[in-house]
Phi, psi and omega in degrees: 000339182299312185285342177286324175289332191283334180290320172296330180293310177304316182294324177295317177299323177290318178296325184286325174294322178294319179290327183274345179295313178299326180296315179295320175300318182299317178290329180295321182271336183280324185299315178295326178296319180299310178297326182292314181300321184287321178299318178298322175297316179298317172301320181290329181280319192272346182302317179305316178292326177291320178291322172300318178296318175299313178296322181286343184261359182272149179286153173303327181290319177296319176296319181290330184285351182075025181287121182268009183291144184281327181264128187294149174290319179216140183272135178221141179255010181293336183292323180291311182293324177292324183289325186282324184276313189288320185261007180049058190288324179301320181287319175297325177289320170308313176298312180299321177300310181301314181293313183295315182297308179301320175299317184291323180293313185296312182297315182293319182290324183282318190282339185295303178296323183292317178299321179294322182286325180291324185280331187257321192261117177267102179229171179290336175289341180300319181286325174292328178289315177305312176300320178296317183298318183287318185291332182291337182274359184270326187286131175283154186299328185298334177284335186248356184293328176291305179299325173301315180294321182287322176295317177293323178298322176296323178265004171081032179248009171283141183066034187221127176307325181296325174297324177293320176303318183293314179295314178295331173296306176299330184284322182276332184305321181296315180288324175295322174295327178286326177296311181292331174298317181297315179299317177299315183295340182277342176287124180297134180294339180296328180298316179294320178295322173301316174297320177293326178284336175287352178105357182286135174293173183296318184289326175292323177297313182292321185283325188263333184249305186290314184291320172298328178284344177271001187303307181304319182294318177297318179292321180290320178297318181299314182296317178298314181293313180302309183293322183293318180282333180289320186265349183300137190237318195291308180300322178295325178292325182280318191272335184251118180247330183289123179300332178291342183255003189282152179263180188298316179301323181290327180289329178286335178290337183293336183288348173265111181292171182290337175263018178085000175289124190246123174282084193295320180296312175295327183293311179300317176296319178287325174298319182294319175293332181288336177279349182293314180297327173295315176302315177299316183294323176291317180295330187284326189250358185293329182292332182279352185293327178246351183293333182262016184299319184236002179291133183093355180280159183288127177262156172109000000 
């Protein structure tokens, strides 16, 4: 009986090899294409930064000559020193960092409980809140900037960084709330019920189960709020007049003269330096973007 049983086993092995051969060939051809597509995407994202770096290292003579070569003829660091000293770039970066960081903290703390309530509690206010979130994204800024300016002027927050923080908080809150609501809704309710069955209170369930699973959502919300507040220009232009309180976008606008003449080298250097805090903030929190996907889940 042993030889009789061996034949079906050999036949199964041959069939398995034949069925796996097309899959291996597909993977062999697909893997280089995936790496090629990934490389093209990285080049597409990194080209603006490389272009800024190339422009900031060119001499004024090369920039004025209209030379379109990507590699500078001779390297110069004068554009960086001029951008830092003449435009007071360090102070402007400090103002932007203060406004963006404070806005991020306030938006995250306020949107977290509100998003949980919208995702879990079915009340009459849920529909009104959802409608307010969607409706707030329809109005253009130009329609509300004058009322916002008049209100902030009455309470003494014009030409004050706290006024920008208040405006940015109201501006970023709807989208951040909508993002977190989706993350909360994606968490199975059974996990909270299992924690309650084990004797954990509501606060313990939120702290030990829900909050770790919301880590990617909190990171994404914080990143969106920080970058939006860091790059905002329109409200800062209207509400801030003191040069010592201006943020980075307003400072970058100084490199464009009244007659349209642009200090291209210094503008490229200042723009490149202005992107560094955003990149550092992203590198600091990107590890936490996926670390909390399954932490806190019930095992067994």
